[in-house]
C-alpha positions, 0 to 999 in steps of 0.5 A: 276255441283255439284249444279246441280246433288249433294244434300245434306245428311241427317246428323245424330248425333246418327246414326247406319249404317245399316247391309248391309252396304258395299254391298249398297256401293257396288251396288251403285257404281257399279251403278253410276260409270260413272256418278261419273267418269264424276261428278269427273274427270275433277276436279281434280285439289285439288286431284293432288296437295295434292298428289303432297305433299306426292310425294314431300317426296318420291323418285320419281327420283331414283330405290329405289323402292316405294310400295303404296296402294290406298284405292277407286282408282275407275276408276284409273283417275288421282291418280292410273295413276300419281302413275305408271308414276314412274317406280320405283312405284308399286301400289295396287289399291283397290275398292269395286265397281267391275265395278271401278275396270274393268274400272280401268283394261282398262284404266291403263292396256290396254296393257298387257305389257305396262308400267304398266304391273307388277306394279299394283295389282287391288283388289275389296273387302272392304278396310277393308278386305286388309291385308298386312305383317307389315311394307311393304308399303311406302305410303298409299293413301285414297281420298274420300274412307275412309269416307264411313267407319262407324266412328269406322271402320276408327279407325280400318283401321287407325291402320291397316295401320300404321301397314302396313306402313314401319318406315317412311312411309306415310298416305295421306287422306282426312277427313270430316271436319264436326263431324257427326255419319252417314249421308245417301242420297237415290240418290246421283248424283240424280241416283236412285240407288245412295244410299250413306253414310259418317261419320266424326270425324271432323278435331279435332277428326280426328287428334286426331285419327290420332295420336293415332294411331300412326302418326305424322300429318305432313300437315293439311289443311282444303279446300272446295271442287270444286265439291261438296262444302263440306269442307274436311280435308286434312291429310298428316302424317308420321310413326315414324322411330322406 
């Protein structure tokens, strides 16, 4: 399916992101949300495989409260859904797309008094606009989301995440394994309104940025994505206890 509807972006070694980057990303994801969900959700094995590496390090079988922030939650299936399957988890799920947030609300909170009631907060905004008290999150998850930020903003996002994490807290995210200042695709998923943007520091550069932000990298693995064939760097990193 990836070969049928995904085309290669124009990688740019020197690149200046457009001033309206965020509004264009929002408009695109609002327009392509159903297509994107249909495309990606059936191929979630990699996401869940790496999510399990995070969950194995969190108290999932106790009553100890766990607070998780998910960046770029999309429709909420299956990642947000799995996080909420643990009764001691509270999840703040963020996405820039109002359509995806509403789809997530419908799928994850169909019953206002259901099991996720009071444990899920959905926030529609640019992830850089988020604000949390320092040292209040046990984990931050960012799957296929931080890669949509310009590279300088990726560094800023990492610094914010480290501030928000509790001592001993975790970052779990994936990044582009290739180094490039910016890449655009004018008709991603062959949608007329599917303009898309990505950037990346590359595997070595990303690990360096994560460490510079103040995290210890515990897992770093590159894997080819089964959906679009691109290679991603998967990182699980921990904030020190002190």
